[in-house]
N, C-alpha and C positions, 0 to 999 in steps of 0.2 A: 399399547394400543394406536394404531395410527389410521382408523377405517375412514374418518372425515378427512384427513391429508389425501388419502389414497383416491377418495373419491373425487376431491378437489383436482388432484392432479388428472385425472383420466378425461375430466373436463376441459382442463387448461390445454392439454395437448390437441384439443381439435381447433383450438383457436389461436394459441402462441405457439411458436416452433420452439420444438422439445418441452412446451408446457411451462417456461419460464422467461424471463426477461432478462437474465445474464448466466450463460452458460453453467457455472460452477454449481449453480442454484438446484441444478437437475440433479444432483446426487449420482451422476451417471459412473463417475469412475469409485465409487464405493458399491455400487450395483444394488441401490436402496432407492426408496420413495421419498423425495423431498417432503418435509415440514413445513406445512404451511401456518405461517406465525400468525396468531391474533394479536396478542400485545405482550408490550414488556417492560420491566420496571424494575431499577439498580441493576444487579447482575445477573436477572432472571428472565426468561422468555417463555411465554406460552404459545402451545399450539392449538390448532382448531379441533384437538381431542382432549383439551385442557392438561395435557402432558407438561410438567414443568422442568424446565433445564436451568442449570448453570450454565452461563452465556459466554463463550470463548471467543464470539466474532466481534460482537458488538458494532455491527454495522460495518463491518472491515475494519475496523479502530476508529471511527467516528466518535462513538460514544465511550471517551477516556474519563468522564465523570460519571458515567452508566446511562441507563435509560431514564428517561421521564426525569430528568434533575430537574428539579423544582423552580429554578430561577430560569432556566431556558425555557422551560414549558411555560411560564407565566409571561417572557418575553416574546413568544411566539403568539401565545394567544391574543396578548395586546397589540401586536403588530398586524395580526390578522382583521381585528376589528377596523382598523383604517382602510383596510383595502388590501387585495392579495398580490395587485401588480399594477403599475402606471406606464412603464415604459419611458420613464423620464427620471430624471437626477433626484437623489434624496440624500437629506444629513445624514441619515445612517451609514452611508455608502461613504461619506467623508470620515466619519468616526472609525469605521472598521480599516478602511485603508492607514489613515493616521497610525492606529494602534499597530498594524501589521509592521510599519515602518519602523516605527519604536521599538518593537519586540526583535526585530530580525536586522541586523547591523548591517548585511550585506544589501539591503532593500532599501532605497530611496524613493523608488515609484513603483505601483503595483496596480494590475488591472485585474476585476474581477469578471470571472466567466462562471461557467455552470456545470463544468464536470473537470475531473484532473485531465481525462482525455484532450478537453477544448485548450486547457491550461498548457499541455506540452507541446501539442500542435502548436500553437500561438507563439510559444517560448522558443520553438525551433524557426518559425518564420521569422522572429523578430532576431535571433542570431544571424541568419543567412542574410537579413535586409542589412542589418549593423555592418557586419564584415566584407558584405559583396562577395563572399564564398558559398557555395552548393552542398560540399560533403560533410555528413554526420557523422560521428563514431558513436555506436552503443554498444550494447554488451550482451552477449547471449545469455538468455535467462532473466534478462531484466525487461519487466514489462512496464511499457511507458503509455499504454491506453491503446486503442483500436484504429489509430488514423494509419492510411496505407503506408507512407514512408518508414512507419516503426513496428510492422509487421512483419519481422524479417528473423530468419535463423542464419548462423552461420554457412557458408558454404565448404568446399573441402578443404578450407583451410583458411587462417586469419587473415591473409592476404585477398580473400576473395570477396567482391562486393555482395551486397544483400541478395537474398532470393526470398522472393514473396511467402510468407509462413499462413497464406490464407486464399483461398480461391476470391476471385472478384479483384485482386490486387495484380494490376498490370505490373511487369518486371519493371518498365519505366519510372515507376513511382518509388522503386526501391533501388535503384541502379548507383544513387549518390549516399546510400547507407550503408557503411561499413561495420562489421562486426567483429569485436575484440573478447578477449576471455577476461572475464572477473576476475580479480585479484590477480591478474598476470600484466604487470605494467609492460613488459615486453612486446606484448602482443598489440598495445597501442602505439608503443616507439614505432613498432614496423609500420603502421600505417601513416604516421606522421613523417619517417624517413622517405617513406615510396611518394606521398602527396600532399605534404602539411601545408604548404601554401595554399591548397582547395579546400582545407578543413575549417568549416566556418564553427563548430563546436563538438565537444564532446559531452554527452548527456548520461547520466549514471543515478542508481537509485545509490545513496551514501551508504545504506545498508541494504541490500537484494533483500526483498521480502516477496518476491513473485516465483522463485523457485525453492521455496521455503525460505526461513532467514539466514540468510549469509552475511556476516559481518565483514568489514572491509579490514585485510590484514594491514599490519604497521606499517605506514610509508605510502601504500597504494593511493589514497585520496591526495596523499601530498604530491606524489609523483604525477598524477593528473593535473593538477595545479601548475606544477613545473612545467609539464609538455606544453600546456595552453599558453602560458605565458610566453613561453621560448619562440612559438608558431603563431602568436597572434590570433589564436583560436578563444573561444567563449567556453567556460566550464559550466554545464548546467546541472544542478542536483535536483532531482525528481523529489520532492518531498510531500509526495501526494500522503506516503504513509509515514513517514518520519516527521514531516513537519509538526510542531507541537507535541509531537509525543513522547521524544526522548528527553526533552527540556522546552524551556519557552522560547529559545533560538534555534530548536529543530537540531539535525543533526549535525549542521554545520556549525554550531557552538558546541555540541556534545564533541565533535573529535578536531574542533579548531581550524578548518580549513573553509576557507570563503570562495563561494563560488561567484560567478558573475551573473547569472539569472536562477531563479528559484520557481519551480511548481509548487502548487499546494490543492491540498483537497480535503475532505473526509471531516477532520478537526475544526478546520475552520468554517462548518457550516452547520456546527453542531447537531447534525442527523439531517439537515436538509439537503438538498442537490446543489453543490457549488464546487468552486474552482479558482485559482486565481495565479497569475504569475507576475514576478517583478525582480528587480535588480537596479543596476547603478542607473543613474538619471539618465546619463548620457547614451546609454543603452534604450532605456525604457522610451525615449524621445522619439525615437523612430516611429512608434507606433502612430496610427491615425488616432484623432485630427492633427497631432502635430507634425507626423512622419508619414512616410510612403507604406510602412507596412502596414496593411488593411486588416483589421480584424474589429466584428461587433457582435452583439447577442441582443435579442429583444429581451430576454430574463436575466440578462446580466446585471449583478447588483440588486437582485430582487429583495425588496423589504424584510420578507418575513426570512430569507434565508440569512440575510445580514442582522436581523435582529437575534439568530439564534446564534449564530459564529460570533457576533460580538460580545454576546451575554457569555458564552463559553469560554473565550480568550481574556475576557477580563477576569473570571474566576480563577483561571490559572495563572495569569499574572498576579493576582492578589495573594494567592496562597501558593508560593513556591514550595513550601513543605510536601505538598502532594505528588512533585516528581521525585523528591527524596524517598519519601514514604512508597510510592509506586514501585519505583525502581529497586530500592532495597527489599522489596516483597517480592518481586520478580526474580530478583538474584537467590532467595532462597527457594523459591518454587521450582524453579528450572534447575537448580542443584537438586531438589529431593526428587524429580523425575528421573534425573540421571542415576539416583542412588536406587529409584525403583528397577530400571531396566539391568541395572549391574547386578541387583541381588538377585533378578532372575534368571540371570547367566547369560545375558543378549548383550552383543556389540553396539547396541544402537547409539547414534550421535543425538547430543542435544546441544544447539545454537540458540544463542539467543543475545541481544542486544537490548538492554532496559527492559518494558514491560512488552516486547515482541519476542517470539521464539518460535522455534519449532523442533519436533522428536522426527529424528530421521531413520527409518528402519533400513539401516545399513552399517558394515562396519566401517565403511570408509570415511576419513574425515571429510567433512562439507564443508569446498572452500569456493566452488565455481559450478555451473550448468553440469558438466559431465561427473562430478561426482555426486550431485544431487540425484542424477539419473539413476545411480545405481541402487536408489531405494527398493526394496520390496513393496510394490503397491498393493499386491494381494494382501500380504499380512497387514498392511496400514488398513487397508479396506475393513478387515475382519475387526481389527481394533476398535477403528471408529463407528461403527455399527453397535458394537458392544457397547461403547461410551454413550451413544444417543440412547440407546434402549435402556441404561442406567441413570439416566437424567444430565449428562453432560454434552452441552451443544457446540460440538467442533465444526472447523472447516472440513468440509466433504472432500476433501483432496490433501494428498500426501505434500503438493507442493505449496501450499499457503499456510499462513501464520497463525499461531493463537496471541489472542490481545487480551491483555489484562486492565481492568479500569480501576477508579479509585474506589467503585462499588464492591468490589471482589473483598471479602472478607477472608482471615486466616482460618475461619471455619469452612467457608466454602471451597478453600483451596485444600486442606485437609481431606475434606470429603471426596474430591478429586480426585486425588492421591491415593486413598484408599480403594477406589473403584478401578484405577487403573492397577495398583499392585493385586488386586483380586483377579484381573483378567490374565496379567504378565506372568502369575505364579500358578495359574489355573493349568492342570493336564493337557485339557482341550485346544488350549493354544498353541502347545510345542509342536502338534503334529503340523502346524502350517509354518513354521519356520525353516527357510531356505539353508540348505547344507553350505 
């Protein structure tokens, strides 16, 4: 039953565009009504109709320790007692910056901001300021926030400069954004061959997670590192999702490739709004007030967000076994999902890296945006609605990730697999499969 959620949605659309404050929450791609969440605890969330769900979104990956983790909650509560915001420097900002630099070897200085979008926007400005160049290479299907210059899709070919992918973005804002194909190093080489001396940076999700989860193929990240070194460009890893998710030193530690700049979000805030960008000292020293690259924020380094993030990162640092256990559990879980669809006679693809993964409703191996787009989104919508109706909360879009947390137990995962199996093996499902 979703009666209360439906009423709230009807009210919300009167005052909020689409009834939501972030588009995917509208459940539009699965033709359903969004669940309005009342509270969360551990690996469960509860909606306004008191329906209980096993949560595989976890605030889009932020809640790696689960919802309402006791120490994080206590740290936030105590920080709130001291005041919500000062617009001035605080000791906890220094602690947070020191810890991030300690945990991530590529980072010698870091600047806190308020979102992943802001972090990426600022990192790109920093790269341009440091190199004195303007062009940026990004990958089709990789999402880096909604700043104008990055809302770009590929044109007629990889040699085509960016075309705005949103109304309200002037073409002039994207003329220096070049689109390449994820996992296709040659598409990047073509840009460097043509205008390598003008390229300030290559920005990439080291694990693509916004076209569904797509792992980097062997040699891809290493190839980007080599190209940037050869042409004097910077390599930016967008680790808003993978940062402190795959391991304590992020995807760069997981794959052994060191970027020049890194952006963070989600996990570093413990559920509070936050972002950060950092890198080598010589690069970060071009940022104001030391250098001429301006960036500022009234709520940057907010003491409540810093308290939450510092506590969560400290717990992860002190418990390295969490990553080992979580990644091992995820390996088992996503393998079992593949077994379920195979048993049902379906050629669907399961991609995962560590504790993030996706089930693609396609027979094509998914290695980039074009192969991800072959997915049957109608079939996915029916599956997603069924899972929701049976107490499993999934991202309401084919091209989003599933996130596991330390709070997910084997029993919860087995319950989820049982529900999946009942759906995929049921007769009513078969008629929705594309031939």
